[in-house]
Backbone as CSV, one residue per row, in Angstrom:
resi,resn,N_x,N_y,N_z,CA_x,CA_y,CA_z,C_x,C_y,C_z
1,UNK,-21.206,12.240,1.156,-21.120,10.933,0.566,-19.840,10.760,0.452
2,UNK,-19.457,9.568,0.868,-18.301,8.895,1.056,-17.647,8.247,-0.513
3,UNK,-16.214,8.528,-0.514,-15.832,8.478,-1.982,-15.417,6.869,-2.184
4,UNK,-16.003,6.068,-3.256,-15.834,4.835,-3.536,-14.334,4.687,-4.243
5,UNK,-13.484,3.876,-3.799,-12.366,3.222,-4.495,-12.288,2.112,-4.906
6,UNK,-12.040,1.972,-6.354,-12.079,0.571,-6.958,-10.590,0.245,-6.926
7,UNK,-10.341,-0.946,-6.093,-9.248,-1.584,-6.241,-9.024,-2.619,-7.220
8,UNK,-7.689,-2.601,-7.710,-7.209,-3.726,-8.778,-7.088,-5.034,-7.953
9,UNK,-6.588,-5.139,-6.986,-6.549,-6.329,-6.187,-6.187,-5.908,-4.703
10,UNK,-6.432,-6.963,-3.953,-6.136,-6.667,-2.362,-5.050,-7.797,-1.777
11,UNK,-4.470,-7.381,-0.994,-3.399,-8.096,-0.163,-3.459,-8.367,1.274
12,UNK,-3.643,-9.428,1.749,-3.961,-9.746,3.133,-2.437,-10.304,3.837
13,UNK,-2.014,-9.415,4.401,-0.671,-9.633,5.514,-0.946,-9.800,6.897
14,UNK,-2.355,-10.098,7.238,-2.445,-10.295,8.697,-1.742,-11.931,9.222
15,UNK,-1.156,-11.320,10.223,-0.578,-12.770,10.848,0.931,-12.850,10.255
16,UNK,1.333,-11.970,9.384,2.780,-12.071,8.703,3.394,-11.241,9.539
17,UNK,4.753,-11.748,10.143,5.600,-10.721,10.888,6.353,-9.632,10.051
18,UNK,6.817,-8.606,10.804,7.497,-7.526,10.315,8.907,-8.117,9.732
19,UNK,9.832,-7.803,9.309,9.359,-6.665,8.152,8.839,-7.490,6.853
20,UNK,8.612,-8.617,6.815,8.337,-9.814,5.685,6.960,-8.653,5.465
21,UNK,5.964,-8.464,6.049,4.643,-7.833,5.565,4.671,-6.625,5.069
22,UNK,5.728,-5.774,5.510,5.899,-4.471,4.541,7.008,-4.850,3.314
23,UNK,7.637,-5.597,3.124,8.050,-6.481,1.953,7.073,-6.652,1.091
24,UNK,6.252,-7.704,1.341,5.061,-7.963,0.598,4.300,-6.801,-0.183
25,UNK,3.994,-5.775,1.013,3.207,-4.787,0.578,4.010,-3.929,-0.535
26,UNK,5.403,-3.579,-0.408,6.046,-2.817,-1.350,5.937,-3.619,-2.872
27,UNK,5.983,-5.018,-2.863,6.262,-5.747,-4.232,5.252,-5.529,-4.761
28,UNK,3.887,-5.741,-3.862,2.613,-5.771,-4.550,2.217,-4.289,-4.891
29,UNK,2.582,-3.127,-4.365,2.292,-1.853,-4.795,3.017,-1.502,-6.240
30,UNK,4.493,-1.998,-6.159,5.235,-1.838,-7.027,4.574,-2.521,-8.606
31,UNK,3.961,-3.635,-8.404,3.315,-4.500,-9.587,2.154,-3.468,-10.201
32,UNK,1.461,-2.768,-9.250,0.520,-1.748,-10.090,0.660,-0.976,-11.034
33,UNK,-0.608,-1.025,-12.023,-0.459,0.148,-12.914,-0.654,1.503,-12.213
34,UNK,-0.254,2.553,-13.003,-0.307,4.111,-12.715,-1.422,4.427,-11.854
35,UNK,-2.689,4.068,-12.418,-4.068,4.352,-11.686,-4.617,3.280,-10.917
36,UNK,-3.833,2.251,-10.865,-4.255,1.164,-9.958,-4.414,1.237,-8.640
37,UNK,-5.423,0.816,-8.012,-5.178,0.929,-6.494,-5.114,-0.546,-5.824
38,UNK,-4.421,-0.477,-4.554,-4.588,-1.863,-4.188,-5.055,-1.669,-2.130
39,UNK,-6.141,-2.802,-1.983,-6.324,-2.761,-0.764,-5.342,-3.658,0.309
40,UNK,-4.917,-3.301,1.506,-3.848,-3.932,2.125,-4.793,-4.199,3.463
41,UNK,-4.719,-5.486,3.697,-5.149,-5.581,5.422,-4.214,-6.186,5.980
42,UNK,-3.950,-5.286,7.195,-2.732,-5.623,8.037,-3.264,-5.707,9.584
43,UNK,-2.667,-6.450,10.189,-2.692,-6.234,11.835,-2.815,-4.759,12.254
44,UNK,-3.381,-4.717,13.405,-3.584,-3.266,13.821,-2.238,-3.300,14.727
45,UNK,-1.804,-2.302,15.414,-0.583,-2.203,16.170,0.739,-1.931,15.532
46,UNK,1.753,-2.654,15.816,3.061,-2.540,15.409,2.994,-2.919,13.905
47,UNK,2.688,-3.814,13.509,2.406,-4.444,11.835,2.024,-3.164,11.221
48,UNK,0.684,-2.413,11.545,0.404,-1.153,10.991,1.300,-0.345,10.780
49,UNK,1.833,0.135,11.852,2.889,1.244,11.771,3.562,1.154,11.048
50,UNK,4.326,-0.305,11.206,5.556,-0.300,10.101,5.086,-0.506,8.551
51,UNK,3.936,-1.297,8.380,3.521,-0.803,6.849,3.284,0.165,6.616
52,UNK,2.574,1.044,7.042,2.565,2.736,6.908,3.538,3.374,6.803
53,UNK,4.750,3.044,7.673,5.906,3.823,7.357,6.618,3.568,5.882
54,UNK,6.502,2.304,5.828,7.052,1.827,4.666,6.276,2.120,3.236
55,UNK,5.236,2.321,3.519,4.798,2.920,2.291,4.521,4.668,1.914
56,UNK,5.027,4.892,3.196,5.335,6.701,3.251,6.553,6.585,2.623
57,UNK,7.247,6.089,3.302,9.017,6.156,2.897,9.137,5.968,1.439
58,UNK,8.423,5.217,1.061,8.281,4.513,-0.780,7.706,5.874,-1.502
59,UNK,6.854,6.708,-0.932,6.350,7.766,-1.599,5.015,7.456,-2.211
60,UNK,4.415,6.405,-1.615,3.209,5.712,-2.069,2.099,6.675,-1.641
61,UNK,0.828,6.713,-1.959,-0.330,7.375,-1.410,-1.356,6.457,-0.783
62,UNK,-1.485,6.508,0.575,-2.617,6.055,1.233,-3.732,6.840,1.174
63,UNK,-4.751,6.433,0.524,-5.964,7.264,-0.062,-6.799,7.051,1.140
64,UNK,-7.124,5.731,2.122,-8.177,5.635,2.900,-7.800,4.303,3.600
65,UNK,-8.063,4.438,4.792,-8.054,3.532,5.766,-9.770,3.144,6.449
66,UNK,-9.488,1.884,6.827,-10.841,1.624,7.758,-10.356,0.419,8.646
67,UNK,-11.371,0.659,9.486,-11.031,-0.554,10.874,-11.824,-1.671,10.364
68,UNK,-11.218,-3.041,10.786,-12.119,-4.283,10.328,-11.628,-4.688,11.915
69,UNK,-12.172,-5.771,12.248,-12.314,-6.314,13.598,-11.073,-6.646,14.448
70,UNK,-10.136,-6.802,13.725,-8.591,-7.215,14.502,-7.658,-6.529,13.465
71,UNK,-7.905,-5.974,12.697,-7.138,-5.510,11.222,-7.388,-4.253,11.018
72,UNK,-6.611,-3.688,9.937,-6.966,-2.145,9.405,-7.054,-2.461,7.737
73,UNK,-7.732,-2.040,7.130,-7.853,-2.117,5.524,-7.226,-0.690,5.082
74,UNK,-6.023,-0.515,4.309,-5.533,0.627,3.822,-5.815,0.612,2.180
75,UNK,-6.150,1.449,1.677,-6.394,1.856,0.242,-5.235,2.347,-0.309
76,UNK,-4.149,1.982,-1.114,-2.861,2.536,-1.504,-3.056,2.805,-3.205
77,UNK,-2.099,3.685,-3.483,-1.928,4.092,-4.576,-0.534,4.485,-5.118
78,UNK,-0.014,3.619,-6.261,1.562,4.227,-6.541,1.690,5.144,-6.935
79,UNK,2.781,5.615,-6.448,3.559,7.080,-6.547,3.793,6.955,-8.248
80,UNK,3.433,8.289,-8.711,3.857,8.209,-10.161,5.120,9.081,-10.169
81,UNK,6.212,8.407,-11.073,7.331,9.011,-11.240,7.531,10.323,-11.728
82,UNK,8.526,10.884,-11.059,8.573,12.322,-11.530,9.622,12.227,-12.959
83,UNK,9.746,13.782,-13.533,10.805,13.432,-14.692,12.027,13.068,-14.313
84,UNK,12.411,13.445,-13.455,13.779,13.083,-12.546,13.891,11.609,-12.052
85,UNK,12.858,10.945,-11.801,12.944,9.707,-11.364,12.923,8.517,-12.541
86,UNK,12.346,9.109,-13.850,12.069,8.371,-14.815,13.303,7.710,-15.395
87,UNK,13.706,6.693,-15.832,14.981,6.054,-16.381,14.612,6.437,-17.938
88,UNK,16.074,7.054,-18.095,15.899,7.245,-19.575,16.759,6.256,-20.256
89,UNK,16.098,5.752,-21.565,16.667,4.653,-22.027,17.477,5.217,-23.449
90,UNK,18.673,4.700,-24.025,19.118,5.268,-25.232,18.570,4.722,-26.536
């Protein structure tokens, strides 16, 4: 049985050049709640490589990917900050 993911939103960056596509994806992920997921549609090839690298570098979780005609859909969850990463407020 395949696991189903409920995404809070989706972002289509097909046709958007690098690095603008990666910046848009990182911005959209940063707006997610702790348990929310987003599906990102990105062109296959170099765009996919750069977007995935950007997601991984930021420490976010890629939960699933699936091939569409000429693109790839990626289900992404936001990383949860560790105690060291959380900002302390006075």
